[in-house]
N, CA and C atoms as a LAMMPS dump frame, in Angstrom:
ITEM: TIMESTEP
0
ITEM: NUMBER OF ATOMS
564
ITEM: BOX BOUNDS ff ff ff
-5.0000000000000000e+02 5.0000000000000000e+02
-5.0000000000000000e+02 5.0000000000000000e+02
-5.0000000000000000e+02 5.0000000000000000e+02
ITEM: ATOMS id mol type element x y z
1 1 1 N 28.425 171.275 259.903
2 1 2 C 28.384 172.189 258.973
3 1 3 C 29.496 173.652 260.288
4 2 1 N 30.216 174.138 259.6
5 2 2 C 31.03 175.203 260.616
6 2 3 C 29.795 176.42 260.337
7 3 1 N 29.902 176.867 261.318
8 3 2 C 28.913 178.134 261.508
9 3 3 C 30.244 179.449 262.266
10 4 1 N 30.145 180.641 261.642
11 4 2 C 30.786 181.844 262.022
12 4 3 C 29.856 182.932 263.044
13 5 1 N 30.164 183.228 264.212
14 5 2 C 29.099 184.376 264.481
15 5 3 C 30.631 185.353 265.068
16 6 1 N 30.563 186.652 264.832
17 6 2 C 31.199 187.787 264.543
18 6 3 C 30.578 188.874 266.019
19 7 1 N 32.12 189.066 266.51
20 7 2 C 31.252 190.11 267.567
21 7 3 C 32.417 191.195 267.296
22 8 1 N 31.646 192.751 267.229
23 8 2 C 32.708 193.716 267.166
24 8 3 C 32.396 194.441 268.069
25 9 1 N 33.444 195.222 268.797
26 9 2 C 33.379 195.948 269.767
27 9 3 C 34.908 196.145 270.283
28 10 1 N 35.498 196.09 271.738
29 10 2 C 36.548 196.058 272.382
30 10 3 C 37.311 197.384 271.769
31 11 1 N 38.098 197.415 272.309
32 11 2 C 39.221 198.964 272.044
33 11 3 C 39.036 199.492 270.557
34 12 1 N 38.981 199.141 269.759
35 12 2 C 38.707 200.137 268.371
36 12 3 C 38.282 199.4 267.051
37 13 1 N 37.379 199.224 267.608
38 13 2 C 36.268 198.843 266.642
39 13 3 C 37.114 196.887 266.279
40 14 1 N 37.573 196.073 267.422
41 14 2 C 37.845 194.784 267.074
42 14 3 C 36.948 193.885 266.754
43 15 1 N 37.227 192.893 265.982
44 15 2 C 36.468 191.491 265.88
45 15 3 C 36.723 190.286 266.825
46 16 1 N 36.156 189.961 267.161
47 16 2 C 36.358 188.029 267.729
48 16 3 C 35.283 187.462 267.117
49 17 1 N 36.148 186.227 267.276
50 17 2 C 34.863 185.096 266.203
51 17 3 C 34.683 183.889 267.069
52 18 1 N 33.779 183.476 266.931
53 18 2 C 33.218 181.776 267.383
54 18 3 C 32.995 181.144 266.182
55 19 1 N 33.73 179.974 265.89
56 19 2 C 33.593 179.167 265.603
57 19 3 C 33.007 177.997 265.831
58 20 1 N 31.694 177.525 265.257
59 20 2 C 31.371 176.066 265.688
60 20 3 C 30.742 175.319 264.847
61 21 1 N 30.982 174.091 264.961
62 21 2 C 30.341 172.974 264.511
63 21 3 C 29.053 172.823 264.703
64 22 1 N 28.057 172.869 263.997
65 22 2 C 26.434 172.642 264.331
66 22 3 C 26.199 171.097 264.969
67 23 1 N 26.588 170.443 263.98
68 23 2 C 26.383 168.773 264.738
69 23 3 C 27.334 168.39 266.26
70 24 1 N 28.876 168.853 266.169
71 24 2 C 29.151 167.852 267.086
72 24 3 C 29.154 169.317 268.643
73 25 1 N 28.853 170.566 267.928
74 25 2 C 28.519 171.148 269.101
75 25 3 C 30.491 172.066 269.887
76 26 1 N 31.428 171.271 269.155
77 26 2 C 32.546 172.054 269.629
78 26 3 C 32.857 173.302 269.019
79 27 1 N 33.105 174.394 269.718
80 27 2 C 33.249 175.647 269.088
81 27 3 C 35.287 176.031 269.42
82 28 1 N 35.334 177.374 268.93
83 28 2 C 36.473 177.739 269.149
84 28 3 C 36.394 179.197 269.691
85 29 1 N 37.182 179.818 270.313
86 29 2 C 37.162 181.604 269.931
87 29 3 C 38.501 182.085 268.816
88 30 1 N 38.43 182.762 267.867
89 30 2 C 39.519 183.281 267.587
90 30 3 C 39.567 184.595 267.588
91 31 1 N 40.776 185.414 268.209
92 31 2 C 41.31 186.563 268.467
93 31 3 C 40.882 186.831 269.825
94 32 1 N 41.386 187.296 271.142
95 32 2 C 40.927 187.439 271.905
96 32 3 C 40.686 189.073 272.102
97 33 1 N 39.662 189.632 271.43
98 33 2 C 39.076 190.957 271.448
99 33 3 C 38.133 191.69 271.954
100 34 1 N 37.298 190.7 272.683
101 34 2 C 36.132 190.779 273.003
102 34 3 C 36.199 190.177 274.439
103 35 1 N 35.377 191.342 275.636
104 35 2 C 35.141 190.56 276.731
105 35 3 C 34.771 189.204 276.591
106 36 1 N 35.432 188.259 277.642
107 36 2 C 35.109 186.785 277.356
108 36 3 C 33.781 186.738 278.004
109 37 1 N 33.428 187.314 278.859
110 37 2 C 31.85 187.296 279.266
111 37 3 C 30.844 187.491 278.341
112 38 1 N 31.085 187.948 277.516
113 38 2 C 30.244 188.315 276.113
114 38 3 C 30.218 187.01 275.014
115 39 1 N 31.573 186.515 275.337
116 39 2 C 31.772 185.291 274.246
117 39 3 C 30.875 184.208 274.626
118 40 1 N 31.774 183.954 275.699
119 40 2 C 31.096 182.449 276.928
120 40 3 C 29.796 182.667 277.134
121 41 1 N 29.345 184.04 277.137
122 41 2 C 27.778 183.929 277.312
123 41 3 C 26.797 183.636 275.793
124 42 1 N 27.513 183.576 274.962
125 42 2 C 27.247 183.437 273.643
126 42 3 C 27.588 181.672 273.674
127 43 1 N 28.294 181.592 274.007
128 43 2 C 28.769 179.707 273.919
129 43 3 C 27.703 179.176 274.82
130 44 1 N 27.609 179.461 276.202
131 44 2 C 26.492 178.74 277.088
132 44 3 C 25.32 178.82 276.281
133 45 1 N 25.016 179.893 275.624
134 45 2 C 23.122 180.136 275.349
135 45 3 C 23.012 178.87 274.104
136 46 1 N 23.959 178.794 273.576
137 46 2 C 23.908 177.986 272.515
138 46 3 C 24.498 176.458 272.688
139 47 1 N 24.799 176.081 273.804
140 47 2 C 25.221 174.781 274.276
141 47 3 C 26.238 174.448 273.444
142 48 1 N 27.394 175.088 273.006
143 48 2 C 28.015 174.754 273.105
144 48 3 C 29.458 174.108 273.692
145 49 1 N 30.486 173.853 272.923
146 49 2 C 31.404 172.792 273.881
147 49 3 C 32.773 173.803 273.496
148 50 1 N 32.896 174.286 274.399
149 50 2 C 34.634 175.37 273.833
150 50 3 C 35.932 174.282 273.879
151 51 1 N 36.426 174.539 272.728
152 51 2 C 37.659 173.286 272.95
153 51 3 C 38.77 174.505 273.659
154 52 1 N 39.038 175.549 272.74
155 52 2 C 40.379 176.405 272.898
156 52 3 C 39.821 177.739 272.565
157 53 1 N 40.596 179.078 272.482
158 53 2 C 40.784 180.402 272.448
159 53 3 C 41.824 180.418 272.085
160 54 1 N 42.02 181.251 270.446
161 54 2 C 42.942 181.32 269.835
162 54 3 C 43.507 182.671 269.727
163 55 1 N 44.931 183.285 270.593
164 55 2 C 45.204 184.858 270.629
165 55 3 C 45.842 184.628 269.091
166 56 1 N 45.791 185.344 268.579
167 56 2 C 46.226 185.602 266.817
168 56 3 C 47.634 186.779 266.889
169 57 1 N 47.79 187.644 268.09
170 57 2 C 49.008 188.102 268.509
171 57 3 C 48.768 188.706 269.264
172 58 1 N 50.223 189.097 269.964
173 58 2 C 50.556 189.564 271.304
174 58 3 C 50.175 191.125 271.576
175 59 1 N 49.609 192.002 270.526
176 59 2 C 49.179 193.41 271.073
177 59 3 C 48.26 193.102 271.94
178 60 1 N 48.017 194.321 272.98
179 60 2 C 47.214 194.308 273.903
180 60 3 C 45.529 194.367 273.804
181 61 1 N 45.275 194.889 272.405
182 61 2 C 43.75 195.134 271.84
183 61 3 C 43.278 193.651 271.675
184 62 1 N 44.402 192.774 271.576
185 62 2 C 44.011 191.441 271.07
186 62 3 C 44.241 190.139 272.327
187 63 1 N 44.099 190.684 273.54
188 63 2 C 44.483 189.94 274.67
189 63 3 C 43.646 190.374 275.702
190 64 1 N 42.123 190.275 275.275
191 64 2 C 41.032 190.85 276.374
192 64 3 C 40.947 189.914 277.117
193 65 1 N 41.303 189.752 278.753
194 65 2 C 40.474 188.947 279.345
195 65 3 C 41.844 187.737 279.084
196 66 1 N 42.794 187.947 278.972
197 66 2 C 43.777 186.834 279.071
198 66 3 C 43.983 185.923 280.203
199 67 1 N 43.986 186.949 281.261
200 67 2 C 44.169 186.272 282.831
201 67 3 C 42.293 185.669 283.376
202 68 1 N 41.354 186.121 282.674
203 68 2 C 40.304 185.17 282.821
204 68 3 C 40.174 184.077 282.127
205 69 1 N 40.56 184.022 280.623
206 69 2 C 40.664 182.338 280.222
207 69 3 C 41.323 181.718 280.854
208 70 1 N 42.939 182.083 281.636
209 70 2 C 44.182 181.393 282.272
210 70 3 C 43.392 181.011 283.832
211 71 1 N 42.415 181.955 284.481
212 71 2 C 42.095 181.61 285.487
213 71 3 C 41.189 180.221 285.632
214 72 1 N 40.527 180.566 284.597
215 72 2 C 38.965 179.666 284.378
216 72 3 C 39.375 178.759 283.375
217 73 1 N 40.902 178.043 283.34
218 73 2 C 41.427 177.083 282.606
219 73 3 C 40.853 176.634 281.16
220 74 1 N 40.579 177.605 280.803
221 74 2 C 40.365 177.712 279.094
222 74 3 C 41.94 177.549 278.221
223 75 1 N 41.629 176.821 277.676
224 75 2 C 43.02 176.368 276.699
225 75 3 C 43.297 177.543 275.925
226 76 1 N 44.507 178.188 275.703
227 76 2 C 44.689 179.186 274.892
228 76 3 C 45.544 178.221 273.855
229 77 1 N 45.475 178.838 272.868
230 77 2 C 46.829 178.554 271.77
231 77 3 C 47.151 179.858 270.853
232 78 1 N 48.387 179.972 270.661
233 78 2 C 49.099 180.949 269.84
234 78 3 C 50.462 180.878 269.383
235 79 1 N 51.003 181.641 268.645
236 79 2 C 51.942 181.345 267.912
237 79 3 C 53.253 180.33 269.271
238 80 1 N 53.879 179.688 268.411
239 80 2 C 54.94 179.293 269.198
240 80 3 C 55.833 180.492 269.578
241 81 1 N 56.222 181.827 269.173
242 81 2 C 56.817 183.019 269.332
243 81 3 C 56.17 183.982 270.257
244 82 1 N 55.149 183.454 270.941
245 82 2 C 54.637 184.445 271.668
246 82 3 C 55.393 184.283 272.89
247 83 1 N 55.284 184.902 273.749
248 83 2 C 56.071 185.102 275.068
249 83 3 C 54.996 185.398 275.876
250 84 1 N 53.891 185.379 275.639
251 84 2 C 52.527 184.718 277.263
252 84 3 C 52.597 183.248 277.156
253 85 1 N 52.609 182.94 278.276
254 85 2 C 52.085 181.796 278.762
255 85 3 C 50.557 181.138 278.284
256 86 1 N 50.631 180.082 277.43
257 86 2 C 49.805 179.26 276.474
258 86 3 C 49.828 178.038 276.519
259 87 1 N 48.609 177.565 276.608
260 87 2 C 48.411 175.991 276.692
261 87 3 C 49.225 174.75 275.398
262 88 1 N 48.498 175.761 274.058
263 88 2 C 49.371 175.065 272.857
264 88 3 C 49.986 176.17 272.155
265 89 1 N 51.102 175.627 272.112
266 89 2 C 52.356 176.673 271.09
267 89 3 C 52.153 175.879 269.411
268 90 1 N 51.911 177.29 268.709
269 90 2 C 51.511 176.711 267.507
270 90 3 C 52.326 176.823 266.297
271 91 1 N 52.807 175.993 265.646
272 91 2 C 53.851 175.829 264.644
273 91 3 C 53.271 176.362 263.376
274 92 1 N 53.88 176.612 262.141
275 92 2 C 53.222 177.076 261.012
276 92 3 C 52.874 176.076 260.351
277 93 1 N 51.813 175.865 259.597
278 93 2 C 50.919 174.66 258.884
279 93 3 C 50.324 173.646 260.043
280 94 1 N 50.689 173.799 261.313
281 94 2 C 49.942 173.192 262.14
282 94 3 C 48.153 172.789 261.59
283 95 1 N 47.885 172.095 262.233
284 95 2 C 46.169 171.886 261.937
285 95 3 C 45.487 171.6 263.547
286 96 1 N 44.677 172.374 263.985
287 96 2 C 43.862 172.111 265.157
288 96 3 C 42.658 171.331 264.581
289 97 1 N 42.096 170.525 265.508
290 97 2 C 40.787 169.69 265.285
291 97 3 C 40.133 170.563 266.036
292 98 1 N 38.264 170.735 265.412
293 98 2 C 37.648 171.382 265.874
294 98 3 C 36.339 170.926 265.233
295 99 1 N 35.661 169.825 265.935
296 99 2 C 34.389 169.156 265.254
297 99 3 C 34.543 168.277 264.247
298 100 1 N 34.333 168.637 262.776
299 100 2 C 34.776 168.246 261.133
300 100 3 C 35.786 168.52 260.973
301 101 1 N 36.154 169.786 261.773
302 101 2 C 36.591 170.592 260.8
303 101 3 C 38.688 170.73 261.349
304 102 1 N 39.36 171.184 260.153
305 102 2 C 40.619 171.482 260.637
306 102 3 C 41.397 173.069 260.507
307 103 1 N 41.38 173.697 261.529
308 103 2 C 42.22 175.082 261.736
309 103 3 C 43.375 174.657 261.156
310 104 1 N 43.731 175.377 260.231
311 104 2 C 45.222 175.269 259.951
312 104 3 C 45.94 176.692 260.448
313 105 1 N 46.747 176.911 260.914
314 105 2 C 47.608 178.065 261.25
315 105 3 C 48.73 177.989 260.451
316 106 1 N 48.577 179.818 259.545
317 106 2 C 49.687 180.528 259.085
318 106 3 C 50.623 181.292 259.745
319 107 1 N 51.37 181.319 260.056
320 107 2 C 52.495 182.164 260.533
321 107 3 C 52.69 183.468 259.472
322 108 1 N 52.14 184.504 259.807
323 108 2 C 51.848 185.665 259.115
324 108 3 C 52.939 186.965 260.264
325 109 1 N 53.982 186.643 260.21
326 109 2 C 54.556 187.809 260.913
327 109 3 C 54.683 188.72 259.816
328 110 1 N 55.088 190.222 260.376
329 110 2 C 55.059 191.614 260.089
330 110 3 C 54.513 192.72 260.666
331 111 1 N 53.052 192.602 261.075
332 111 2 C 52.555 193.697 261.769
333 111 3 C 53.181 193.377 263.207
334 112 1 N 53.48 192.12 263.978
335 112 2 C 54.268 191.863 264.861
336 112 3 C 54.637 190.437 264.995
337 113 1 N 56.015 189.972 265.471
338 113 2 C 56.608 188.972 265.032
339 113 3 C 55.887 187.698 265.627
340 114 1 N 54.713 187.45 266.523
341 114 2 C 54.038 186.248 266.732
342 114 3 C 52.749 186.11 265.871
343 115 1 N 52.162 187.11 264.886
344 115 2 C 51.202 187.29 264.019
345 115 3 C 50.946 185.465 263.668
346 116 1 N 49.738 185.273 263.266
347 116 2 C 49.158 183.772 262.675
348 116 3 C 47.72 184.522 262.526
349 117 1 N 47.69 183.835 261.134
350 117 2 C 46.411 183.833 260.586
351 117 3 C 45.571 182.165 260.533
352 118 1 N 44.37 182.433 260.629
353 118 2 C 43.857 181.209 260.795
354 118 3 C 43.144 180.534 259.846
355 119 1 N 43.521 179.617 259.132
356 119 2 C 42.854 179.083 257.771
357 119 3 C 41.687 177.749 257.778
358 120 1 N 40.581 177.898 257.729
359 120 2 C 39.374 176.599 258.004
360 120 3 C 38.515 177.122 256.774
361 121 1 N 38.655 175.753 255.882
362 121 2 C 37.677 175.77 254.864
363 121 3 C 37.959 177.215 253.9
364 122 1 N 37.249 177.811 253.974
365 122 2 C 37.477 178.907 252.815
366 122 3 C 37.456 180.021 253.573
367 123 1 N 37.331 179.898 254.918
368 123 2 C 37.843 181.111 255.503
369 123 3 C 38.822 181.858 255.985
370 124 1 N 39.288 182.766 255.941
371 124 2 C 41.145 183.159 256.747
372 124 3 C 40.414 184.028 257.356
373 125 1 N 41.016 184.02 258.834
374 125 2 C 40.876 185.254 259.911
375 125 3 C 42.097 185.455 259.874
376 126 1 N 42.284 186.602 259.978
377 126 2 C 43.613 187.58 259.343
378 126 3 C 44.498 188.324 260.895
379 127 1 N 42.96 188.9 261.849
380 127 2 C 43.444 189.792 262.449
381 127 3 C 44.104 190.887 262.048
382 128 1 N 45.232 191.09 262.691
383 128 2 C 45.566 192.524 262.069
384 128 3 C 46.964 192.677 261.121
385 129 1 N 47.003 191.413 260.372
386 129 2 C 47.828 191.082 259.199
387 129 3 C 47.17 191.836 258.194
388 130 1 N 45.74 191.458 257.843
389 130 2 C 45.27 191.63 256.691
390 130 3 C 44.085 192.57 256.924
391 131 1 N 43.513 193.66 256.897
392 131 2 C 42.229 194.173 256.729
393 131 3 C 41.297 194.236 255.392
394 132 1 N 40.039 194.914 255.653
395 132 2 C 39.568 195.016 254.535
396 132 3 C 40.339 196.262 253.741
397 133 1 N 40.742 196.381 252.485
398 133 2 C 41.437 197.387 251.917
399 133 3 C 42.628 197.891 252.846
400 134 1 N 42.94 196.94 253.546
401 134 2 C 44.295 197.495 254.303
402 134 3 C 45.12 196.71 254.591
403 135 1 N 45.96 196.76 255.915
404 135 2 C 46.556 195.923 256.126
405 135 3 C 47.237 196.567 257.65
406 136 1 N 48.052 195.271 258.492
407 136 2 C 48.411 196.342 259.861
408 136 3 C 49.943 197.153 259.977
409 137 1 N 49.783 197.936 260.825
410 137 2 C 50.613 198.738 260.535
411 137 3 C 52.023 197.871 261.032
412 138 1 N 53.359 198.337 260.758
413 138 2 C 54.331 197.976 260.755
414 138 3 C 55.374 199.208 261.67
415 139 1 N 55.039 200.096 262.32
416 139 2 C 56.026 200.951 262.734
417 139 3 C 55.773 200.561 263.949
418 140 1 N 55.423 199.819 264.799
419 140 2 C 55.425 199.552 266.31
420 140 3 C 56.706 198.352 266.47
421 141 1 N 56.903 198.208 267.604
422 141 2 C 57.61 197.449 268.271
423 141 3 C 57.775 195.726 268.24
424 142 1 N 58.523 195.088 267.143
425 142 2 C 58.366 193.552 267.06
426 142 3 C 57.57 193.79 265.184
427 143 1 N 57.484 194.916 264.808
428 143 2 C 57.216 194.8 263.193
429 143 3 C 58.167 194.32 262.395
430 144 1 N 58.011 194.343 261.088
431 144 2 C 59.189 194.427 260.012
432 144 3 C 58.413 194.196 258.397
433 145 1 N 58.673 195.597 257.763
434 145 2 C 57.985 195.436 256.902
435 145 3 C 57.968 194.262 255.921
436 146 1 N 59.621 194.247 255.527
437 146 2 C 59.688 192.967 254.636
438 146 3 C 59.074 191.532 254.931
439 147 1 N 58.876 191.026 256.343
440 147 2 C 58.288 189.902 256.891
441 147 3 C 56.464 190.157 256.484
442 148 1 N 56.072 191.418 256.561
443 148 2 C 55.002 191.676 256.257
444 148 3 C 54.482 191.43 254.346
445 149 1 N 55.336 192.144 253.709
446 149 2 C 55.25 191.917 252.707
447 149 3 C 54.962 190.539 252.035
448 150 1 N 55.918 189.367 252.727
449 150 2 C 56.013 187.887 252.631
450 150 3 C 54.717 187.259 252.739
451 151 1 N 54.527 187.942 254.061
452 151 2 C 52.955 187.344 254.589
453 151 3 C 51.643 187.679 253.874
454 152 1 N 51.696 188.856 253.682
455 152 2 C 50.817 189.677 252.543
456 152 3 C 50.815 188.445 251.252
457 153 1 N 51.889 188.312 250.514
458 153 2 C 52.123 187.341 249.472
459 153 3 C 51.421 186.191 250.029
460 154 1 N 51.861 185.631 251.091
461 154 2 C 51.191 184.305 251.384
462 154 3 C 49.687 184.439 250.905
463 155 1 N 49.151 184.837 251.961
464 155 2 C 47.819 185.158 251.815
465 155 3 C 47.333 185.324 250.196
466 156 1 N 47.899 186.501 249.362
467 156 2 C 47.31 186.573 248.149
468 156 3 C 47.387 185.432 247.518
469 157 1 N 48.562 184.255 248.048
470 157 2 C 48.547 183.173 247.422
471 157 3 C 47.484 181.894 247.397
472 158 1 N 46.629 182.353 248.282
473 158 2 C 45.107 181.541 248.959
474 158 3 C 44.426 181.466 247.162
475 159 1 N 43.198 180.837 247.23
476 159 2 C 42.312 180.612 246.593
477 159 3 C 41.217 182.06 246.544
478 160 1 N 40.988 182.272 245.307
479 160 2 C 39.926 184.162 245.46
480 160 3 C 38.885 183.669 246.095
481 161 1 N 38.375 182.43 246.492
482 161 2 C 36.725 182.466 247.033
483 161 3 C 36.914 182.692 248.634
484 162 1 N 38.448 182.334 248.952
485 162 2 C 38.729 182.648 250.522
486 162 3 C 37.812 183.821 250.94
487 163 1 N 37.241 183.887 252.3
488 163 2 C 36.951 184.892 252.635
489 163 3 C 37.808 185.613 253.652
490 164 1 N 37.907 186.955 253.798
491 164 2 C 38.582 187.506 254.592
492 164 3 C 37.902 187.717 255.8
493 165 1 N 38.304 187.479 257.181
494 165 2 C 37.508 187.696 258.406
495 165 3 C 38.951 188.618 259.244
496 166 1 N 38.604 190.062 259.352
497 166 2 C 40.074 191.116 260.065
498 166 3 C 39.533 190.91 261.154
499 167 1 N 40.541 191.529 261.747
500 167 2 C 40.945 191.83 263.625
501 167 3 C 39.993 193.128 263.656
502 168 1 N 39.666 193.942 262.849
503 168 2 C 38.843 195.302 263.232
504 168 3 C 37.958 195.496 262.075
505 169 1 N 36.804 196.727 262.516
506 169 2 C 36.414 196.685 261.139
507 169 3 C 36.453 198.101 260.954
508 170 1 N 37.483 198.049 260.145
509 170 2 C 37.939 199.298 259.118
510 170 3 C 37.565 199.797 257.789
511 171 1 N 36.818 198.457 257.667
512 171 2 C 37.059 198.535 255.909
513 171 3 C 35.513 199.056 255.654
514 172 1 N 35.232 199.37 254.653
515 172 2 C 33.949 199.552 253.915
516 172 3 C 32.798 198.253 254.268
517 173 1 N 33.285 197.074 254.105
518 173 2 C 32.229 196.508 254.239
519 173 3 C 33.134 195.241 256.212
520 174 1 N 32.572 194.389 256.393
521 174 2 C 33.217 194.115 257.54
522 174 3 C 34.237 192.412 256.927
523 175 1 N 33.839 192.097 255.891
524 175 2 C 34.337 190.607 255.403
525 175 3 C 34.184 190.696 253.823
526 176 1 N 35.138 190.316 253.212
527 176 2 C 35.219 190.268 251.568
528 176 3 C 35.814 189.135 251.117
529 177 1 N 35.679 188.951 249.887
530 177 2 C 36.666 187.655 249.113
531 177 3 C 38.132 187.973 248.936
532 178 1 N 38.745 187.08 248.78
533 178 2 C 40.177 187.445 248.75
534 178 3 C 40.048 188.269 246.912
535 179 1 N 39.259 187.46 246.413
536 179 2 C 39.161 188.012 244.896
537 179 3 C 38.776 189.722 244.717
538 180 1 N 37.677 189.995 246.073
539 180 2 C 37.325 191.19 245.859
540 180 3 C 38.518 192.182 246.359
541 181 1 N 39.363 191.451 247.246
542 181 2 C 40.466 192.376 248.124
543 181 3 C 41.527 192.71 247.032
544 182 1 N 42.028 191.492 246.169
545 182 2 C 43.001 191.782 245.423
546 182 3 C 42.711 192.888 244.241
547 183 1 N 41.644 193.485 244.034
548 183 2 C 41.129 194.643 243.373
549 183 3 C 40.833 195.725 243.839
550 184 1 N 41.053 195.641 245.599
551 184 2 C 40.778 197.084 246.203
552 184 3 C 42.056 197.145 247.148
553 185 1 N 42.392 196.03 247.293
554 185 2 C 43.504 196.432 248.589
555 185 3 C 44.956 196.757 248.012
556 186 1 N 45.102 198.054 248.374
557 186 2 C 46.595 198.294 247.897
558 186 3 C 47.509 197.446 248.071
559 187 1 N 47.697 196.846 248.996
560 187 2 C 48.765 195.999 249.953
561 187 3 C 49.007 194.695 249.205
562 188 1 N 47.691 194.384 248.312
563 188 2 C 47.667 192.781 247.975
564 188 3 C 48.001 192.686 246.212
């Protein structure tokens, strides 16, 4: 069974997540927004085997500990569009195996050209593409409003039961279903 552990902090109420399979103990870090030592302490304490860490996009607050991961030979995965050096360049709709789960990559440019979301079971890790009751800003270098609209439309097409796990704790609640967000998020 897939478990999710969330960590909040970082630069601006950022979230990082550790996904892990209870049976195989395989784990993945989603969104490098929290100090790696905090995340790795949880992994060691819970006897997990880290397969990879996923960079969700290349803004500085989502690259926390990038050099640490590289120096410690922890495999990094990111969009094929990222300009940073990573071990796994991910294409849209590609799947990564972790335990008994498949993590599906959704290219979601808009907030920045190399943004991705990760869909696993009924959980969508959106980083700065979609927040609870909001979305990532599109006034920064590498952003594109039209592509953001297309990315949000793609997310909106997922099942209503999909749980949104954003990259920042900006909402009235930390997580919500897509059904709830369709009612309260003006960008969907």
